[in-house]
Every structure is written in C-alpha cells, then in structure tokens.
C-alpha positions as YAML, in Angstrom:
chain: A
units: angstrom
residues:
- id: 1
  name: MET
  ca: [15.34, 17.02, 20.57]
- id: 2
  name: LYS
  ca: [12.94, 14.16, 19.73]
- id: 3
  name: ALA
  ca: [14.79, 11.03, 18.19]
- id: 4
  name: ALA
  ca: [15.30, 11.45, 14.33]
- id: 5
  name: ILE
  ca: [13.14, 9.38, 11.71]
- id: 6
  name: VAL
  ca: [14.55, 7.87, 8.79]
- id: 7
  name: ILE
  ca: [12.59, 7.93, 5.90]
- id: 8
  name: ILE
  ca: [13.54, 5.54, 2.64]
- id: 9
  name: GLY
  ca: [12.01, 6.64, -0.72]
- id: 10
  name: ILE
  ca: [11.62, 10.32, -1.23]
- id: 11
  name: GLY
  ca: [8.36, 10.81, -3.32]
- id: 12
  name: GLU
  ca: [5.10, 12.54, -2.50]
- id: 13
  name: LEU
  ca: [4.03, 9.95, 0.02]
- id: 14
  name: ALA
  ca: [7.25, 10.55, 2.07]
- id: 15
  name: GLY
  ca: [6.82, 14.31, 2.23]
- id: 16
  name: VAL
  ca: [3.35, 13.82, 3.60]
- id: 17
  name: PHE
  ca: [4.75, 11.56, 6.46]
- id: 18
  name: ALA
  ca: [7.60, 13.85, 6.78]
- id: 19
  name: ARG
  ca: [5.48, 17.11, 7.33]
- id: 20
  name: GLY
  ca: [3.70, 15.09, 10.14]
- id: 21
  name: PHE
  ca: [7.05, 14.03, 11.71]
- id: 22
  name: LEU
  ca: [8.25, 17.52, 11.74]
- id: 23
  name: ARG
  ca: [5.06, 18.93, 13.47]
- id: 24
  name: CYS
  ca: [5.51, 16.70, 15.89]
- id: 25
  name: GLY
  ca: [9.24, 17.57, 16.88]
- id: 26
  name: HIS
  ca: [10.85, 14.75, 15.45]
- id: 27
  name: PRO
  ca: [13.71, 15.63, 12.88]
- id: 28
  name: VAL
  ca: [13.62, 13.91, 9.78]
- id: 29
  name: PHE
  ca: [16.78, 12.64, 7.61]
- id: 30
  name: PRO
  ca: [15.66, 11.34, 3.70]
- id: 31
  name: ILE
  ca: [17.34, 8.64, 2.31]
- id: 32
  name: THR
  ca: [17.55, 8.54, -1.52]
- id: 33
  name: ARG
  ca: [18.34, 5.83, -3.85]
- id: 34
  name: ASP
  ca: [22.09, 7.02, -4.16]
- id: 35
  name: MET
  ca: [22.95, 6.87, -0.63]
- id: 36
  name: ASN
  ca: [24.38, 3.59, 0.97]
- id: 37
  name: LEU
  ca: [22.52, 2.47, 3.89]
- id: 38
  name: ALA
  ca: [24.90, 0.83, 5.96]
- id: 39
  name: GLU
  ca: [26.96, 4.33, 6.05]
- id: 40
  name: GLN
  ca: [23.88, 6.00, 6.93]
- id: 41
  name: SER
  ca: [23.27, 3.73, 9.77]
- id: 42
  name: GLN
  ca: [26.63, 4.63, 11.31]
- id: 43
  name: GLU
  ca: [25.47, 8.21, 11.03]
- id: 44
  name: ILE
  ca: [21.97, 7.49, 12.89]
- id: 45
  name: PRO
  ca: [22.34, 4.33, 14.79]
- id: 46
  name: THR
  ca: [19.46, 4.89, 17.16]
- id: 47
  name: PRO
  ca: [16.52, 6.79, 14.88]
- id: 48
  name: ALA
  ca: [12.98, 6.23, 16.31]
- id: 49
  name: MET
  ca: [11.60, 4.84, 13.20]
- id: 50
  name: VAL
  ca: [12.81, 3.90, 9.84]
- id: 51
  name: LEU
  ca: [9.79, 4.79, 7.35]
- id: 52
  name: ILE
  ca: [10.03, 2.84, 3.78]
- id: 53
  name: THR
  ca: [8.01, 4.55, 0.98]
- id: 54
  name: VAL
  ca: [9.44, 2.91, -1.84]
- id: 55
  name: GLN
  ca: [7.02, 1.57, -4.41]
- id: 56
  name: GLU
  ca: [5.44, -2.02, -4.11]
- id: 57
  name: ASN
  ca: [8.45, -3.53, -6.86]
- id: 58
  name: LYS
  ca: [11.13, -2.27, -5.06]
- id: 59
  name: LEU
  ca: [10.21, -3.03, -1.43]
- id: 60
  name: HIS
  ca: [12.21, -6.35, -1.31]
- id: 61
  name: ALA
  ca: [15.19, -5.32, -2.79]
- id: 62
  name: MET
  ca: [15.01, -2.45, -0.26]
- id: 63
  name: LEU
  ca: [14.42, -4.77, 2.74]
- id: 64
  name: GLU
  ca: [17.32, -7.09, 1.75]
- id: 65
  name: GLN
  ca: [19.66, -3.94, 2.36]
- id: 66
  name: ILE
  ca: [18.32, -2.86, 5.76]
- id: 67
  name: PRO
  ca: [21.44, -2.78, 8.44]
- id: 68
  name: ASP
  ca: [21.08, -4.61, 11.49]
- id: 69
  name: CYS
  ca: [20.73, -1.67, 13.52]
- id: 70
  name: TRP
  ca: [17.20, -0.50, 11.89]
- id: 71
  name: ARG
  ca: [15.49, -3.85, 11.44]
- id: 72
  name: ASN
  ca: [13.47, -3.47, 15.00]
- id: 73
  name: LYS
  ca: [12.43, 0.18, 13.87]
- id: 74
  name: ILE
  ca: [10.94, -0.52, 10.21]
- id: 75
  name: ALA
  ca: [7.78, 0.92, 9.36]
- id: 76
  name: LEU
  ca: [6.02, 0.26, 6.09]
- id: 77
  name: VAL
  ca: [3.19, 1.99, 3.96]
- id: 78
  name: GLN
  ca: [3.13, -0.06, 0.71]
- id: 79
  name: ASN
  ca: [-0.17, -1.43, -1.07]
- id: 80
  name: GLU
  ca: [-0.64, -5.23, -1.94]
- id: 81
  name: LEU
  ca: [1.48, -5.36, 1.50]
- id: 82
  name: PHE
  ca: [1.14, -8.72, 3.24]
- id: 83
  name: PRO
  ca: [2.89, -10.38, 6.32]
- id: 84
  name: ARG
  ca: [4.67, -12.91, 4.20]
- id: 85
  name: ASP
  ca: [6.44, -9.98, 2.63]
- id: 86
  name: TRP
  ca: [8.12, -8.84, 6.10]
- id: 87
  name: GLN
  ca: [8.66, -12.14, 7.60]
- id: 88
  name: LYS
  ca: [10.41, -13.05, 4.21]
- id: 89
  name: HIS
  ca: [13.32, -10.81, 5.49]
- id: 90
  name: LYS
  ca: [13.01, -11.93, 8.89]
- id: 91
  name: ILE
  ca: [11.38, -8.45, 10.17]
- id: 92
  name: GLN
  ca: [9.56, -9.65, 13.20]
- id: 93
  name: ASN
  ca: [7.31, -6.63, 14.21]
- id: 94
  name: PRO
  ca: [7.41, -3.88, 12.02]
- id: 95
  name: SER
  ca: [4.67, -1.04, 12.00]
- id: 96
  name: VAL
  ca: [2.38, -0.58, 9.39]
- id: 97
  name: THR
  ca: [0.06, 1.92, 7.77]
- id: 98
  name: VAL
  ca: [-2.49, 1.24, 5.64]
- id: 99
  name: VAL
  ca: [-2.26, 4.35, 3.58]
- id: 100
  name: TRP
  ca: [-5.84, 5.37, 2.00]
- id: 101
  name: PHE
  ca: [-4.77, 9.53, 1.51]
- id: 102
  name: GLU
  ca: [-3.29, 10.29, -2.13]
- id: 103
  name: LYS
  ca: [-0.80, 13.00, -2.51]
- id: 104
  name: LYS
  ca: [-0.04, 13.65, -6.21]
- id: 105
  name: LYS
  ca: [2.25, 16.28, -8.12]
- id: 106
  name: LYS
  ca: [0.58, 19.85, -7.83]
- id: 107
  name: LEU
  ca: [-2.45, 18.62, -5.90]
- id: 108
  name: GLU
  ca: [-3.88, 18.80, -2.96]
- id: 109
  name: LEU
  ca: [-3.76, 15.98, -0.36]
- id: 110
  name: THR
  ca: [-7.31, 13.79, -0.89]
- id: 111
  name: ASN
  ca: [-8.49, 11.87, 2.25]
- id: 112
  name: ILE
  ca: [-10.00, 8.65, 1.83]
- id: 113
  name: LEU
  ca: [-11.77, 6.65, 4.38]
- id: 114
  name: TYR
  ca: [-8.61, 6.68, 7.14]
- id: 115
  name: SER
  ca: [-5.48, 5.38, 7.22]
- id: 116
  name: PRO
  ca: [-4.81, 3.00, 10.34]
- id: 117
  name: CYS
  ca: [-1.64, 2.25, 12.13]
- id: 118
  name: TYR
  ca: [-0.46, -0.79, 13.52]
- id: 119
  name: GLY
  ca: [2.53, -1.94, 15.65]
- id: 120
  name: PRO
  ca: [5.35, -0.60, 17.86]
- id: 121
  name: ASN
  ca: [5.53, 3.00, 16.44]
- id: 122
  name: ALA
  ca: [1.59, 3.17, 15.64]
- id: 123
  name: GLN
  ca: [1.01, 6.00, 18.38]
- id: 124
  name: LEU
  ca: [3.72, 8.02, 16.73]
- id: 125
  name: ILE
  ca: [2.64, 7.60, 12.96]
- id: 126
  name: SER
  ca: [-1.00, 8.33, 14.05]
- id: 127
  name: ASN
  ca: [-0.16, 11.71, 15.76]
- id: 128
  name: ALA
  ca: [1.91, 12.60, 12.94]
- id: 129
  name: LEU
  ca: [-1.32, 12.18, 10.40]
- id: 130
  name: MET
  ca: [-3.38, 13.68, 12.47]
- id: 131
  name: THR
  ca: [-1.50, 16.77, 12.64]
- id: 132
  name: LEU
  ca: [-2.48, 16.99, 8.83]
- id: 133
  name: GLU
  ca: [-6.09, 16.07, 9.81]
- id: 134
  name: ILE
  ca: [-5.38, 12.75, 8.56]
- id: 135
  name: PRO
  ca: [-7.83, 10.27, 10.27]
- id: 136
  name: ALA
  ca: [-5.47, 7.31, 11.46]
- id: 137
  name: PRO
  ca: [-6.73, 4.97, 14.13]
- id: 138
  name: ILE
  ca: [-4.30, 2.86, 15.91]
- id: 139
  name: LEU
  ca: [-5.27, -0.74, 15.97]
- id: 140
  name: TYR
  ca: [-4.37, -3.74, 18.35]
- id: 141
  name: SER
  ca: [-4.70, -6.71, 16.79]
- id: 142
  name: TYR
  ca: [-3.27, -8.81, 14.04]
- id: 143
  name: GLU
  ca: [-6.55, -9.65, 12.69]
- id: 144
  name: GLU
  ca: [-7.24, -5.99, 12.29]
- id: 145
  name: ILE
  ca: [-4.29, -4.99, 10.20]
- id: 146
  name: LEU
  ca: [-4.55, -7.96, 7.86]
- id: 147
  name: TYR
  ca: [-8.31, -7.17, 7.06]
- id: 148
  name: GLU
  ca: [-7.30, -3.43, 6.54]
- id: 149
  name: LEU
  ca: [-4.20, -4.85, 4.31]
- id: 150
  name: VAL
  ca: [-6.17, -7.07, 2.18]
- id: 151
  name: ARG
  ca: [-9.21, -4.71, 1.78]
- id: 152
  name: LYS
  ca: [-6.81, -2.06, 0.32]
- id: 153
  name: ALA
  ca: [-5.11, -4.32, -1.71]
- id: 154
  name: LEU
  ca: [-8.29, -5.46, -3.25]
- id: 155
  name: TYR
  ca: [-9.72, -1.80, -3.82]
- id: 156
  name: ILE
  ca: [-6.76, -0.82, -5.63]
- id: 157
  name: LEU
  ca: [-5.96, -3.99, -7.67]
- id: 158
  name: THR
  ca: [-9.98, -4.08, -8.63]
- id: 159
  name: VAL
  ca: [-9.77, -0.42, -9.67]
- id: 160
  name: ASN
  ca: [-6.40, -0.07, -11.16]
- id: 161
  name: ILE
  ca: [-7.35, -2.94, -13.20]
- id: 162
  name: ALA
  ca: [-10.85, -2.03, -14.71]
- id: 163
  name: GLY
  ca: [-9.26, 1.25, -15.26]
- id: 164
  name: LEU
  ca: [-7.15, -0.59, -18.11]
- id: 165
  name: VAL
  ca: [-10.39, -1.39, -20.38]
- id: 166
  name: ASN
  ca: [-12.58, 1.35, -18.61]
- id: 167
  name: ASN
  ca: [-10.88, 4.40, -17.08]
- id: 168
  name: CYS
  ca: [-14.16, 6.20, -15.39]
- id: 169
  name: THR
  ca: [-14.67, 7.09, -11.96]
- id: 170
  name: VAL
  ca: [-14.96, 4.58, -9.39]
- id: 171
  name: GLU
  ca: [-18.41, 5.56, -8.70]
- id: 172
  name: ASP
  ca: [-19.37, 5.07, -12.15]
- id: 173
  name: LEU
  ca: [-17.39, 1.37, -12.21]
- id: 174
  name: TRP
  ca: [-19.52, 0.16, -9.23]
- id: 175
  name: PHE
  ca: [-22.39, 1.52, -9.99]
- id: 176
  name: LYS
  ca: [-22.87, 1.59, -14.11]
- id: 177
  name: SER
  ca: [-20.39, -1.37, -14.67]
- id: 178
  name: GLN
  ca: [-20.72, -3.74, -11.58]
- id: 179
  name: PRO
  ca: [-20.59, -6.81, -13.35]
- id: 180
  name: LEU
  ca: [-16.96, -6.33, -14.46]
- id: 181
  name: ALA
  ca: [-15.49, -4.99, -11.04]
- id: 182
  name: THR
  ca: [-17.38, -7.90, -9.05]
- id: 183
  name: GLU
  ca: [-15.86, -10.38, -11.50]
- id: 184
  name: ILE
  ca: [-12.16, -8.84, -11.03]
- id: 185
  name: ALA
  ca: [-13.02, -8.40, -7.01]
- id: 186
  name: GLU
  ca: [-13.68, -12.30, -7.01]
- id: 187
  name: GLU
  ca: [-10.84, -13.30, -8.89]
- id: 188
  name: VAL
  ca: [-8.75, -10.82, -7.25]
- id: 189
  name: ILE
  ca: [-9.66, -12.08, -3.84]
- id: 190
  name: SER
  ca: [-8.63, -15.63, -4.60]
- id: 191
  name: ILE
  ca: [-5.09, -14.43, -5.19]
- id: 192
  name: LEU
  ca: [-5.16, -12.43, -2.00]
- id: 193
  name: GLU
  ca: [-6.25, -15.54, -0.18]
- id: 194
  name: PHE
  ca: [-2.69, -17.15, -1.45]
- id: 195
  name: LEU
  ca: [-0.92, -13.93, -0.32]
- id: 196
  name: ALA
  ca: [-2.70, -13.75, 3.35]
- id: 197
  name: GLU
  ca: [-2.35, -17.77, 3.53]
- id: 198
  name: LYS
  ca: [-5.90, -17.97, 4.92]
- id: 199
  name: LYS
  ca: [-9.42, -17.85, 3.88]
- id: 200
  name: LEU
  ca: [-10.76, -14.54, 3.61]
- id: 201
  name: PRO
  ca: [-14.27, -13.07, 4.25]
- id: 202
  name: ARG
  ca: [-15.00, -12.14, 0.66]
- id: 203
  name: GLU
  ca: [-18.72, -10.10, 1.13]
- id: 204
  name: LYS
  ca: [-17.01, -7.86, 4.15]
- id: 205
  name: LEU
  ca: [-14.10, -7.23, 1.95]
- id: 206
  name: ILE
  ca: [-16.23, -6.33, -1.17]
- id: 207
  name: ASN
  ca: [-18.19, -4.20, 1.13]
- id: 208
  name: GLY
  ca: [-15.14, -2.60, 2.83]
- id: 209
  name: MET
  ca: [-14.08, -1.85, -1.22]
- id: 210
  name: VAL
  ca: [-17.50, -0.29, -1.82]
- id: 211
  name: GLU
  ca: [-17.08, 1.79, 1.35]
- id: 212
  name: GLY
  ca: [-13.58, 3.06, -0.14]
- id: 213
  name: ILE
  ca: [-15.50, 3.82, -3.64]
- id: 214
  name: LYS
  ca: [-18.51, 5.70, -1.95]
- id: 215
  name: ASP
  ca: [-15.62, 7.84, 0.37]
- id: 216
  name: CYS
  ca: [-13.93, 9.47, -2.75]
- id: 217
  name: PRO
  ca: [-16.32, 8.70, -5.72]
- id: 218
  name: ASP
  ca: [-14.84, 10.96, -7.95]
- id: 219
  name: ARG
  ca: [-11.20, 9.30, -8.12]
- id: 220
  name: TYR
  ca: [-10.45, 7.81, -11.48]
- id: 221
  name: CYS
  ca: [-9.61, 4.03, -11.91]
- id: 222
  name: LEU
  ca: [-6.50, 3.78, -13.48]
- id: 223
  name: GLY
  ca: [-3.01, 4.18, -11.95]
- id: 224
  name: ARG
  ca: [0.53, 4.50, -13.24]
- id: 225
  name: SER
  ca: [0.95, 1.28, -11.64]
- id: 226
  name: ALA
  ca: [-2.23, -0.43, -13.38]
- id: 227
  name: LEU
  ca: [-0.31, -2.67, -15.79]
- id: 228
  name: GLU
  ca: [2.33, -3.84, -13.22]
- id: 229
  name: ARG
  ca: [-0.31, -4.35, -10.83]
- id: 230
  name: LEU
  ca: [-2.48, -6.56, -12.95]
- id: 231
  name: LYS
  ca: [1.11, -8.76, -14.31]
- id: 232
  name: ARG
  ca: [2.07, -9.10, -10.86]
- id: 233
  name: ALA
  ca: [-1.49, -10.44, -9.90]
- id: 234
  name: LEU
  ca: [-1.17, -13.08, -12.82]
- id: 235
  name: ASN
  ca: [2.05, -14.01, -11.51]
- id: 236
  name: HIS
  ca: [0.81, -14.90, -8.23]
- id: 237
  name: ALA
  ca: [-1.99, -16.71, -9.71]
- id: 238
  name: GLN
  ca: [0.07, -18.92, -11.88]
- id: 239
  name: LYS
  ca: [2.46, -19.81, -8.71]
- id: 240
  name: ALA
  ca: [-0.57, -20.56, -6.67]
- id: 241
  name: ASN
  ca: [-2.64, -22.56, -9.86]
- id: 242
  name: ILE
  ca: [-5.48, -19.95, -9.50]
- id: 243
  name: GLN
  ca: [-7.61, -19.78, -12.38]
- id: 244
  name: THR
  ca: [-8.28, -15.84, -13.42]
- id: 245
  name: PRO
  ca: [-10.33, -15.78, -16.74]
- id: 246
  name: LYS
  ca: [-11.03, -12.35, -16.46]
- id: 247
  name: LEU
  ca: [-7.69, -10.94, -15.46]
- id: 248
  name: LEU
  ca: [-6.32, -12.72, -18.13]
- id: 249
  name: GLU
  ca: [-8.55, -11.38, -20.70]
- id: 250
  name: ILE
  ca: [-7.74, -7.79, -19.74]
- id: 251
  name: TYR
  ca: [-4.20, -8.61, -19.94]
- id: 252
  name: GLN
  ca: [-4.66, -10.07, -23.62]
- id: 253
  name: LEU
  ca: [-7.03, -7.02, -24.56]
- id: 254
  name: VAL
  ca: [-4.13, -4.33, -23.17]
- id: 255
  name: ASN
  ca: [-1.38, -5.91, -24.74]
- id: 256
  name: HIS
  ca: [-3.55, -6.17, -28.15]
- id: 257
  name: LYS
  ca: [-3.79, -2.50, -28.20]
- id: 258
  name: ASP
  ca: [-0.14, -1.95, -27.26]
- id: 259
  name: SER
  ca: [0.83, -4.13, -30.23]
- id: 260
  name: ASP
  ca: [-1.80, -1.84, -32.91]
...
C-alpha cells in the first residue's frame, strides 16, 4: 500500500483532492476540527503528505499546531497565500497548489484555467488532480509559483470585492464595468506587492486575471468570503500605509447598506 495522505479540513475542496489521491492508490486520513493533531501524528507519523485545506482566516492558527514530524510534509492550497505565510511558521519548503477549479455543494466541479503545483510533492498532487481531468502542470521555479499565487489572489480579490457593489458575471464586470474592475485591481496589486515583498508586473498580472475571466465568463463575482477578503485587504493596506480610496469607498458603502 502506498503511504497515507493526511487532509486537514474536510470541505468540498478536500473532497476533490481526496478522490484524486484515492484513485492514485493512497489511503486518505481526514482530520476534523475536533481531532487532536498531536495524537493523530502519533498514529500516522510518516505520511506522504499533510494537505491543509482550511479557510484563509484559519490557516495561521492551524500552522501553529502542526506537529514536528509533519512539518516537512506540508501542502497548501489557500487563496491569498504568500511565502511569508508559511515562512512565519518556519515551514521551509511546502508543496503549493494554486487552485482554480471550483467545487460547491450540489454542483459539479468547474475547471478554470489550470491548477499549477510546486514543491516536493508537486508530482503526487498533479497526478491526483489529473485523474479527475483537472489540468495541473508542475512548476519548478520560485518565480513561477509566486506569479501564479499573486495572479489568483488578484483575480479572487478583484472579482469578490467588485461583487459587493455589482454582483454580475465576471465577464460583465470586465467588459461592461472595466473602470471599476481596473481601479480595484490596481489598488489590490499595491497590497499584493506588500505581501509579496517585491514589485510586481502589473500589466502581466491584469492580463493574467483576464485570462481567468475569459476562461469561465459566467461565474458570478460575489463569493461568501467577499467581505472578509475586503476587510483583510484594508487591514494590510493600513499596516503598509497604502492608499486605497476605492476599496474604502466600497467598504463604507457595504457598511451603510448593512446599517439601513
């Protein structure tokens, strides 16, 4: 039998990965929020991989709890993910997948673009996703994975934040409300530069975001985490002293609606 794979956080995304791993012959052990990580690591001390699929706002709390014997097996799939997030917890070389496919309750899986994989277990992850017909190319350089992480963050933040004021399809957002989308995207890129700790290729990133829009044009902008994403973005902007007038305007508008 092949080595086990531990999955922390059992939602729709985890279910997709689990199916892929099982098709590749790996037993999968789910870890729920009620389970003790230290105890589970004693039961499975040498897994092939520990995939963390918790939401973005729970990632740091989860990484703080990772047992030592699992730390060199970590794989991450969150949106809004940057090297600083794993480096903060002294995780040196995680596997990273930039997930573009969507799986929601009672709906079929939707592929958008491709989901690139990077790191020591990139091949394992890629093989699993491809059993489900999810394109999953392997990346070999830090620069490539950083670009893909930033591009996905730009896409999800721009369309989600725009959706708070105009919940149209992503196609309509770009082709009918492009000034709004561009203004949001430019402010988001400034925040992403702070998070990536380097200057970013703005035009290339916006073109990359548009590739995602064109590949799945009927997807609606608003997501359930949109307001939380906006709040996180504004918090980063405040820490970095970045001016974001459009994001602030949207936040104030949403707050005003909620108070009516």
